[in-house]
C-alpha atoms as a printed R data frame, in Angstrom:
    type eleno elety resid chain resno       x       y       z
1   ATOM     1    CA   UNK     A     1   0.000   0.000   0.000
2   ATOM     2    CA   UNK     A     2   2.848   2.385   0.741
3   ATOM     3    CA   UNK     A     3   4.520   1.627  -2.600
4   ATOM     4    CA   UNK     A     4   1.261   2.329  -4.409
5   ATOM     5    CA   UNK     A     5   0.821   5.551  -2.417
6   ATOM     6    CA   UNK     A     6   4.428   6.560  -3.206
7   ATOM     7    CA   UNK     A     7   3.939   6.246  -6.973
8   ATOM     8    CA   UNK     A     8   0.510   7.854  -6.788
9   ATOM     9    CA   UNK     A     9   1.975  10.853  -4.933
10  ATOM    10    CA   UNK     A    10   5.151  11.448  -6.958
11  ATOM    11    CA   UNK     A    11   3.955  10.104 -10.324
12  ATOM    12    CA   UNK     A    12   5.425   7.219 -12.313
13  ATOM    13    CA   UNK     A    13   7.412   9.634 -14.508
14  ATOM    14    CA   UNK     A    14   9.251  10.894 -11.414
15  ATOM    15    CA   UNK     A    15  10.108   7.484  -9.923
16  ATOM    16    CA   UNK     A    16  13.112   5.219 -10.464
17  ATOM    17    CA   UNK     A    17  14.019   1.720  -9.356
18  ATOM    18    CA   UNK     A    18  17.487   1.783  -7.765
19  ATOM    19    CA   UNK     A    19  19.479  -1.339  -6.844
20  ATOM    20    CA   UNK     A    20  22.718  -1.215  -4.831
21  ATOM    21    CA   UNK     A    21  24.720  -4.406  -4.324
22  ATOM    22    CA   UNK     A    22  27.402  -5.042  -1.702
23  ATOM    23    CA   UNK     A    23  30.590  -6.628  -3.051
24  ATOM    24    CA   UNK     A    24  32.487  -6.869   0.269
25  ATOM    25    CA   UNK     A    25  30.231  -9.303   2.207
26  ATOM    26    CA   UNK     A    26  29.407  -6.686   4.832
27  ATOM    27    CA   UNK     A    27  27.038  -6.949   7.759
28  ATOM    28    CA   UNK     A    28  23.834  -4.982   6.982
29  ATOM    29    CA   UNK     A    29  24.745  -2.445   9.687
30  ATOM    30    CA   UNK     A    30  28.065  -1.704   7.940
31  ATOM    31    CA   UNK     A    31  26.378  -1.570   4.561
32  ATOM    32    CA   UNK     A    32  23.765   0.829   5.956
33  ATOM    33    CA   UNK     A    33  26.479   3.143   7.325
34  ATOM    34    CA   UNK     A    34  28.149   3.299   3.915
35  ATOM    35    CA   UNK     A    35  24.814   3.966   2.219
36  ATOM    36    CA   UNK     A    36  23.875   6.687   4.729
37  ATOM    37    CA   UNK     A    37  27.267   8.375   4.247
38  ATOM    38    CA   UNK     A    38  26.661   8.460   0.503
39  ATOM    39    CA   UNK     A    39  23.103   9.696   0.999
40  ATOM    40    CA   UNK     A    40  24.197  12.595   3.223
41  ATOM    41    CA   UNK     A    41  26.860  13.807   0.813
42  ATOM    42    CA   UNK     A    42  25.513  12.945  -2.631
43  ATOM    43    CA   UNK     A    43  21.873  11.996  -2.195
44  ATOM    44    CA   UNK     A    44  20.228  15.363  -2.818
45  ATOM    45    CA   UNK     A    45  18.954  14.067  -6.178
46  ATOM    46    CA   UNK     A    46  16.695  11.645  -4.247
47  ATOM    47    CA   UNK     A    47  13.538  13.479  -3.197
48  ATOM    48    CA   UNK     A    48  12.077  10.517  -1.284
49  ATOM    49    CA   UNK     A    49  12.583   6.750  -1.121
50  ATOM    50    CA   UNK     A    50  11.446   3.333   0.070
51  ATOM    51    CA   UNK     A    51  14.345   0.973   0.795
52  ATOM    52    CA   UNK     A    52  14.168  -2.827   1.047
53  ATOM    53    CA   UNK     A    53  17.041  -4.980   2.330
54  ATOM    54    CA   UNK     A    54  17.427  -8.381   0.672
55  ATOM    55    CA   UNK     A    55  20.151 -10.958   1.369
56  ATOM    56    CA   UNK     A    56  21.564 -12.447  -1.819
57  ATOM    57    CA   UNK     A    57  22.041 -16.190  -2.128
58  ATOM    58    CA   UNK     A    58  25.736 -15.742  -1.433
59  ATOM    59    CA   UNK     A    59  24.829 -13.857   1.753
60  ATOM    60    CA   UNK     A    60  25.709 -10.283   0.820
61  ATOM    61    CA   UNK     A    61  23.255  -7.460   1.593
62  ATOM    62    CA   UNK     A    62  21.416  -6.003  -1.354
63  ATOM    63    CA   UNK     A    63  19.273  -2.834  -1.467
64  ATOM    64    CA   UNK     A    64  16.247  -2.311  -3.672
65  ATOM    65    CA   UNK     A    65  15.002   1.261  -3.585
66  ATOM    66    CA   UNK     A    66  12.044   3.042  -5.075
67  ATOM    67    CA   UNK     A    67  13.193   6.665  -5.378
68  ATOM    68    CA   UNK     A    68  11.463   9.871  -6.416
69  ATOM    69    CA   UNK     A    69  13.298  12.547  -8.421
70  ATOM    70    CA   UNK     A    70  12.435  16.040  -9.595
71  ATOM    71    CA   UNK     A    71  12.953  15.400 -13.315
72  ATOM    72    CA   UNK     A    72  10.930  13.417 -15.858
73  ATOM    73    CA   UNK     A    73  12.356   9.894 -16.178
74  ATOM    74    CA   UNK     A    74  10.644   9.315 -19.586
75  ATOM    75    CA   UNK     A    75   9.806   5.642 -18.887
76  ATOM    76    CA   UNK     A    76   7.722   5.193 -22.055
77  ATOM    77    CA   UNK     A    77  10.530   6.472 -24.288
78  ATOM    78    CA   UNK     A    78  13.098   4.085 -22.760
79  ATOM    79    CA   UNK     A    79  14.100   1.191 -25.083
80  ATOM    80    CA   UNK     A    80  13.227  -1.694 -22.755
81  ATOM    81    CA   UNK     A    81  13.743  -4.389 -25.387
82  ATOM    82    CA   UNK     A    82  17.297  -3.201 -26.072
83  ATOM    83    CA   UNK     A    83  17.992  -3.126 -22.336
84  ATOM    84    CA   UNK     A    84  16.698  -6.698 -21.840
85  ATOM    85    CA   UNK     A    85  18.665  -8.003 -24.829
86  ATOM    86    CA   UNK     A    86  21.771  -6.191 -23.606
87  ATOM    87    CA   UNK     A    87  21.542  -7.805 -20.170
88  ATOM    88    CA   UNK     A    88  21.013 -11.240 -21.721
89  ATOM    89    CA   UNK     A    89  23.967 -10.826 -24.071
90  ATOM    90    CA   UNK     A    90  26.217  -9.867 -21.183
91  ATOM    91    CA   UNK     A    91  25.120 -12.857 -19.090
92  ATOM    92    CA   UNK     A    92  25.683 -15.338 -21.922
93  ATOM    93    CA   UNK     A    93  28.601 -13.949 -23.951
94  ATOM    94    CA   UNK     A    94  30.056 -11.067 -21.931
95  ATOM    95    CA   UNK     A    95  30.792  -7.545 -23.170
96  ATOM    96    CA   UNK     A    96  30.766  -8.303 -26.884
97  ATOM    97    CA   UNK     A    97  30.303  -5.854 -29.754
98  ATOM    98    CA   UNK     A    98  26.592  -6.756 -29.784
99  ATOM    99    CA   UNK     A    99  26.424  -5.903 -26.084
100 ATOM   100    CA   UNK     A   100  27.925  -2.472 -26.790
101 ATOM   101    CA   UNK     A   101  25.515  -1.846 -29.670
102 ATOM   102    CA   UNK     A   102  22.500  -2.724 -27.511
103 ATOM   103    CA   UNK     A   103  23.812  -0.588 -24.646
104 ATOM   104    CA   UNK     A   104  24.141   2.387 -26.974
105 ATOM   105    CA   UNK     A   105  20.542   1.850 -28.143
106 ATOM   106    CA   UNK     A   106  18.978   1.975 -24.700
107 ATOM   107    CA   UNK     A   107  21.298   4.737 -23.477
108 ATOM   108    CA   UNK     A   108  20.252   6.897 -26.425
109 ATOM   109    CA   UNK     A   109  16.592   6.467 -25.448
110 ATOM   110    CA   UNK     A   110  17.137   7.369 -21.768
111 ATOM   111    CA   UNK     A   111  16.400  10.763 -20.211
112 ATOM   112    CA   UNK     A   112  19.499  13.024 -20.191
113 ATOM   113    CA   UNK     A   113  19.366  13.322 -16.384
114 ATOM   114    CA   UNK     A   114  19.314   9.539 -16.070
115 ATOM   115    CA   UNK     A   115  22.399   9.177 -18.260
116 ATOM   116    CA   UNK     A   116  24.160  11.776 -16.103
117 ATOM   117    CA   UNK     A   117  23.196   9.842 -12.956
118 ATOM   118    CA   UNK     A   118  24.615   6.601 -14.389
119 ATOM   119    CA   UNK     A   119  27.938   8.340 -14.954
120 ATOM   120    CA   UNK     A   120  27.916   9.951 -11.509
121 ATOM   121    CA   UNK     A   121  27.055   6.721  -9.674
122 ATOM   122    CA   UNK     A   122  29.900   4.847 -11.382
123 ATOM   123    CA   UNK     A   123  32.257   7.552 -10.197
124 ATOM   124    CA   UNK     A   124  30.973   8.235  -6.671
125 ATOM   125    CA   UNK     A   125  29.663   4.946  -5.234
126 ATOM   126    CA   UNK     A   126  33.105   3.250  -5.088
127 ATOM   127    CA   UNK     A   127  34.323   6.076  -2.815
128 ATOM   128    CA   UNK     A   128  31.876   4.861  -0.169
129 ATOM   129    CA   UNK     A   129  32.623   1.172  -0.576
130 ATOM   130    CA   UNK     A   130  29.330   0.517  -2.353
131 ATOM   131    CA   UNK     A   131  29.269  -2.026  -5.128
132 ATOM   132    CA   UNK     A   132  27.388  -2.425  -8.382
133 ATOM   133    CA   UNK     A   133  24.320  -0.239  -8.895
134 ATOM   134    CA   UNK     A   134  21.433  -0.158 -11.348
135 ATOM   135    CA   UNK     A   135  19.105   2.797 -11.855
136 ATOM   136    CA   UNK     A   136  16.103   2.459 -14.165
137 ATOM   137    CA   UNK     A   137  12.711   4.088 -14.848
138 ATOM   138    CA   UNK     A   138   9.519   2.399 -13.666
139 ATOM   139    CA   UNK     A   139   8.326   0.237 -16.554
140 ATOM   140    CA   UNK     A   140   4.860  -0.529 -15.169
141 ATOM   141    CA   UNK     A   141   2.296   1.065 -12.876
142 ATOM   142    CA   UNK     A   142   1.895   1.142  -9.113
143 ATOM   143    CA   UNK     A   143   0.201  -2.268  -8.832
144 ATOM   144    CA   UNK     A   144   2.980  -4.067 -10.718
145 ATOM   145    CA   UNK     A   145   5.811  -2.359  -8.845
146 ATOM   146    CA   UNK     A   146   4.096  -3.072  -5.518
147 ATOM   147    CA   UNK     A   147   4.070  -6.771  -6.379
148 ATOM   148    CA   UNK     A   148   7.675  -6.557  -7.599
149 ATOM   149    CA   UNK     A   149   8.990  -5.086  -4.356
150 ATOM   150    CA   UNK     A   150   6.817  -7.499  -2.390
151 ATOM   151    CA   UNK     A   151   8.593 -10.349  -4.180
152 ATOM   152    CA   UNK     A   152  11.934  -9.121  -2.906
153 ATOM   153    CA   UNK     A   153  10.549  -8.772   0.598
154 ATOM   154    CA   UNK     A   154   9.293 -12.340   0.533
155 ATOM   155    CA   UNK     A   155  12.568 -13.631  -0.907
156 ATOM   156    CA   UNK     A   156  14.554 -11.761   1.720
157 ATOM   157    CA   UNK     A   157  12.475 -13.158   4.555
158 ATOM   158    CA   UNK     A   158  13.052 -16.738   3.405
159 ATOM   159    CA   UNK     A   159  16.839 -16.305   3.580
160 ATOM   160    CA   UNK     A   160  17.582 -16.028   7.277
161 ATOM   161    CA   UNK     A   161  20.955 -15.261   8.785
162 ATOM   162    CA   UNK     A   162  21.311 -15.248  12.535
163 ATOM   163    CA   UNK     A   163  23.939 -12.502  12.352
164 ATOM   164    CA   UNK     A   164  21.375 -10.263  10.607
165 ATOM   165    CA   UNK     A   165  18.910 -10.435  13.471
166 ATOM   166    CA   UNK     A   166  17.504  -6.987  14.237
167 ATOM   167    CA   UNK     A   167  18.468  -5.494  10.858
168 ATOM   168    CA   UNK     A   168  15.860  -3.170   9.392
169 ATOM   169    CA   UNK     A   169  14.378  -4.828   6.328
170 ATOM   170    CA   UNK     A   170  12.255  -1.883   5.145
171 ATOM   171    CA   UNK     A   171  12.912   1.823   5.604
172 ATOM   172    CA   UNK     A   172  11.172   5.009   4.458
173 ATOM   173    CA   UNK     A   173  12.955   8.323   4.147
174 ATOM   174    CA   UNK     A   174  12.496  10.622   7.122
175 ATOM   175    CA   UNK     A   175  12.189  13.902   5.220
176 ATOM   176    CA   UNK     A   176   9.222  13.709   2.854
177 ATOM   177    CA   UNK     A   177   7.341  10.534   3.783
178 ATOM   178    CA   UNK     A   178   4.574  12.442   5.563
179 ATOM   179    CA   UNK     A   179   3.272  13.569   2.168
180 ATOM   180    CA   UNK     A   180   2.700  10.061   0.800
181 ATOM   181    CA   UNK     A   181   2.905   7.452   3.601
182 ATOM   182    CA   UNK     A   182  -0.355   5.469   3.601
183 ATOM   183    CA   UNK     A   183   0.443   3.072   6.464
184 ATOM   184    CA   UNK     A   184   2.547   3.822   9.503
185 ATOM   185    CA   UNK     A   185   3.709   0.220   9.813
186 ATOM   186    CA   UNK     A   186   5.042  -1.929   6.990
187 ATOM   187    CA   UNK     A   187   3.011  -5.015   7.859
188 ATOM   188    CA   UNK     A   188  -0.088  -3.231   9.133
189 ATOM   189    CA   UNK     A   189  -3.273  -5.257   9.691
190 ATOM   190    CA   UNK     A   190  -5.673  -4.365   6.858
191 ATOM   191    CA   UNK     A   191  -9.137  -5.964   6.744
192 ATOM   192    CA   UNK     A   192 -12.751  -4.830   7.267
193 ATOM   193    CA   UNK     A   193 -12.726  -6.060  10.877
194 ATOM   194    CA   UNK     A   194  -9.387  -4.352  11.496
195 ATOM   195    CA   UNK     A   195 -10.831  -1.087  10.210
196 ATOM   196    CA   UNK     A   196 -13.824  -1.492  12.499
197 ATOM   197    CA   UNK     A   197 -11.512  -2.281  15.416
198 ATOM   198    CA   UNK     A   198  -9.388   0.851  14.910
199 ATOM   199    CA   UNK     A   199 -12.446   3.063  14.395
200 ATOM   200    CA   UNK     A   200 -14.252   1.832  17.498
201 ATOM   201    CA   UNK     A   201 -11.182   1.864  19.715
202 ATOM   202    CA   UNK     A   202 -10.724   5.485  18.646
203 ATOM   203    CA   UNK     A   203 -14.342   6.216  19.533
204 ATOM   204    CA   UNK     A   204 -13.894   4.513  22.890
205 ATOM   205    CA   UNK     A   205 -10.768   6.525  23.659
206 ATOM   206    CA   UNK     A   206 -12.525   9.763  22.732
207 ATOM   207    CA   UNK     A   207 -15.511   8.903  24.952
208 ATOM   208    CA   UNK     A   208 -13.184   8.141  27.863
209 ATOM   209    CA   UNK     A   209 -11.211  11.338  27.304
210 ATOM   210    CA   UNK     A   210  -7.874   9.607  26.564
211 ATOM   211    CA   UNK     A   211  -5.531   9.824  23.577
212 ATOM   212    CA   UNK     A   212  -3.854   6.406  23.397
213 ATOM   213    CA   UNK     A   213  -4.107   2.720  24.323
214 ATOM   214    CA   UNK     A   214  -2.348   3.286  27.631
215 ATOM   215    CA   UNK     A   215  -5.064   5.745  28.543
216 ATOM   216    CA   UNK     A   216  -7.777   3.180  27.838
217 ATOM   217    CA   UNK     A   217  -5.847   0.644  29.899
218 ATOM   218    CA   UNK     A   218  -5.708   3.021  32.848
219 ATOM   219    CA   UNK     A   219  -9.439   3.679  32.647
220 ATOM   220    CA   UNK     A   220 -10.722   0.146  31.933
221 ATOM   221    CA   UNK     A   221  -7.971  -2.108  33.235
222 ATOM   222    CA   UNK     A   222  -5.255  -4.200  31.565
223 ATOM   223    CA   UNK     A   223  -7.609  -6.768  30.013
224 ATOM   224    CA   UNK     A   224 -10.052  -4.366  28.373
225 ATOM   225    CA   UNK     A   225  -9.253  -5.494  24.797
226 ATOM   226    CA   UNK     A   226  -9.786  -9.159  25.635
227 ATOM   227    CA   UNK     A   227 -13.097  -8.466  27.373
228 ATOM   228    CA   UNK     A   228 -14.423  -6.173  24.657
229 ATOM   229    CA   UNK     A   229 -13.058  -7.930  21.552
230 ATOM   230    CA   UNK     A   230 -16.361  -9.430  20.436
231 ATOM   231    CA   UNK     A   231 -18.363  -6.259  21.095
232 ATOM   232    CA   UNK     A   232 -15.844  -4.103  19.212
233 ATOM   233    CA   UNK     A   233 -15.822  -6.307  16.120
234 ATOM   234    CA   UNK     A   234 -19.355  -7.743  16.071
235 ATOM   235    CA   UNK     A   235 -21.842  -5.374  17.763
236 ATOM   236    CA   UNK     A   236 -24.224  -3.314  15.651
237 ATOM   237    CA   UNK     A   237 -23.713   0.449  15.673
238 ATOM   238    CA   UNK     A   238 -26.641   0.860  18.080
239 ATOM   239    CA   UNK     A   239 -25.287  -1.793  20.462
240 ATOM   240    CA   UNK     A   240 -21.829  -0.262  20.317
241 ATOM   241    CA   UNK     A   241 -23.082   3.243  21.143
242 ATOM   242    CA   UNK     A   242 -25.027   1.839  24.103
243 ATOM   243    CA   UNK     A   243 -21.961  -0.038  25.342
244 ATOM   244    CA   UNK     A   244 -19.817   3.102  25.129
245 ATOM   245    CA   UNK     A   245 -22.395   4.930  27.229
246 ATOM   246    CA   UNK     A   246 -22.291   2.192  29.851
247 ATOM   247    CA   UNK     A   247 -18.481   2.049  29.847
248 ATOM   248    CA   UNK     A   248 -17.985   5.788  30.187
249 ATOM   249    CA   UNK     A   249 -20.390   5.905  33.130
250 ATOM   250    CA   UNK     A   250 -19.028   2.894  34.957
251 ATOM   251    CA   UNK     A   251 -15.423   2.406  33.864
252 ATOM   252    CA   UNK     A   252 -14.187   1.915  37.419
253 ATOM   253    CA   UNK     A   253 -16.578  -1.021  37.949
254 ATOM   254    CA   UNK     A   254 -15.489  -2.534  34.607
255 ATOM   255    CA   UNK     A   255 -11.797  -2.414  35.525
256 ATOM   256    CA   UNK     A   256 -12.452  -4.366  38.722
257 ATOM   257    CA   UNK     A   257 -14.081  -7.272  36.862
């Protein structure tokens, strides 16, 4: 949902898919420090980002980022077929003359700012100990890219390393996320009953004159959610309003139950 909201807010023509690969077999904390050093000194071109950490099969950390930029990335003008053929030629035969011809084709179709960024990244990233990078426009819409990033999340979660315990798998930028962030937690609980739960707990807190869950706990006792779970999720609106009236009048009796 946050990926979809990101692309909706910034626009597909102002988004890029950015991959940074570690070549030194670093711990994610070390890799993150190198990335953050680069971001502080040379990351002004990135307006906002979503970053996903994935462990490669060989164990190295790998970043996939969805980034927003100020300039038009011209995704529909980009020669995607030449790019795909170029990557295939390199994998099979190496940097042949055909590889160079295909590279020239897709580079010619790219936005001028993107070409400049390719050149800059090749020059600057090695200074910070960061490995191979790939920066491309968004080929498809928000639904497809959401599924694409989700695939990397799922793949990353299936490759577990004990030494990576506690590493942040998903991160949003701290500067501009307030403008587009749809969910405050990456794996938020989204369902009709969850929506009802959040709405009614908010109504209960307002009726009790508190602003958070701790406030409800102080007013109704530590087991309030367990005792009220069925009423919150299953009562009709009329039954719920009546229950709120009862609770706000006799919350001290409720907490002693």
